[in-house]
C-alpha positions in Angstrom: 82.6 93.1 121.4 85.2 90.8 119.8 88.5 92.9 118.8 90.4 90.9 116.5 94.0 91.9 115.5 95.8 90.7 112.6 99.5 90.3 112.1 102.5 88.8 109.8 101.5 90.5 106.8 104.5 91.9 104.6 106.2 91.7 101.2 107.8 88.7 99.8 109.3 87.5 96.2 106.5 84.9 94.3 107.0 81.6 95.6 107.5 83.0 99.1 105.8 82.3 102.1 104.0 84.0 104.9 102.0 83.1 108.0 99.2 85.7 108.8 97.8 85.7 112.8 94.6 87.0 114.3 94.4 87.2 117.7 90.8 87.8 119.4 90.3 89.4 122.7 87.3 87.0 123.8 88.2 84.0 125.9 84.6 82.4 123.8 87.2 82.5 121.1 86.7 78.6 120.7 82.9 78.7 120.0 83.4 81.0 117.0 83.7 79.9 113.5 86.8 82.0 111.9 87.4 83.5 108.0 90.2 84.9 106.4 89.1 87.3 103.3 91.1 89.6 101.1 90.6 93.1 99.3 92.9 94.0 96.5 93.1 97.3 95.1 90.2 98.5 93.0 88.0 94.9 93.8 85.5 93.7 95.9 86.6 91.7 99.2 86.3 88.3 98.6 86.8 84.7 100.9 90.0 83.2 101.5 89.4 80.5 104.0 87.2 79.6 106.9 87.5 77.4 109.9 85.0 76.1 112.2 84.9 76.9 116.0 86.8 73.3 116.9 88.9 73.0 113.4 87.1 70.3 112.5 85.8 71.9 109.0 87.9 74.1 106.8 86.8 75.8 103.3 89.0 77.4 101.0 88.7 79.5 97.7 89.8 77.3 94.7 92.7 79.6 93.6 94.2 79.0 97.5 93.7 75.0 97.8 96.6 73.6 98.3 99.0 76.8 98.8 96.9 78.0 102.1 96.5 76.7 105.4 94.0 77.7 107.8 94.3 76.6 111.5 93.4 77.8 114.9 94.8 77.6 118.6 91.9 78.0 120.9 93.9 78.0 123.8 95.7 81.1 122.2 92.5 82.7 120.8 94.3 82.8 117.5 93.9 81.8 113.9 96.3 81.4 111.4 96.5 81.5 107.7 99.7 79.8 106.4 100.5 81.2 102.9 103.1 79.1 100.6 103.8 79.7 97.1 102.5 83.0 96.9 101.6 84.7 93.6 101.4 88.2 92.7 97.6 87.9 92.4 97.5 86.9 96.3 98.3 90.8 96.8 95.6 92.4 99.0 94.7 93.5 102.4 93.8 90.6 104.3 91.3 90.5 107.0 90.2 88.1 109.4 86.5 87.8 110.8 84.5 86.0 113.4 81.0 84.3 113.3 79.8 84.3 116.7 76.8 82.3 115.8 76.1 79.7 118.5 73.9 77.5 116.3 76.2 77.4 113.2 79.4 75.3 113.6 80.8 75.2 109.9 83.3 76.7 108.1 81.4 78.9 105.6 82.3 81.8 103.1 79.3 84.2 103.6 80.7 87.6 104.5 77.5 88.8 105.8 77.7 86.3 108.5 80.4 87.6 109.9 79.8 89.9 112.8 83.3 91.0 113.7 86.4 92.2 111.5 90.3 92.7 112.0 91.4 96.3 110.5 93.4 94.1 108.2 97.3 93.4 107.1 98.7 94.2 104.1 100.1 91.1 102.0 102.2 92.3 99.0 103.8 89.7 96.5 106.0 90.8 94.0 107.2 88.6 90.9 
């Protein structure tokens, strides 16, 4: 059982920055593809960014390209989401997720293929 714990959320003004972290409990973290998703009030959960197990492949939602950066530190079992130039529409609960499939080794946006999820961290961007 993989446990994921997000941190780094908070309230910022539009144009500000936040860095989210997601720490994994397993030392096999380096074999997992990781993703970030978000869910705003009254909306469905949506894909934000993903990174392959070795960090060589990344993928972003179009609206966050150029503003958000996903990265990982396999030695620390942690994946990050650096969020710059935040907008009010980025307000949501952000979740990290782990895809532990040993064959699939690329960044992807398919939420049904992620096996483990964190509890979420709130990001609020005020205008």
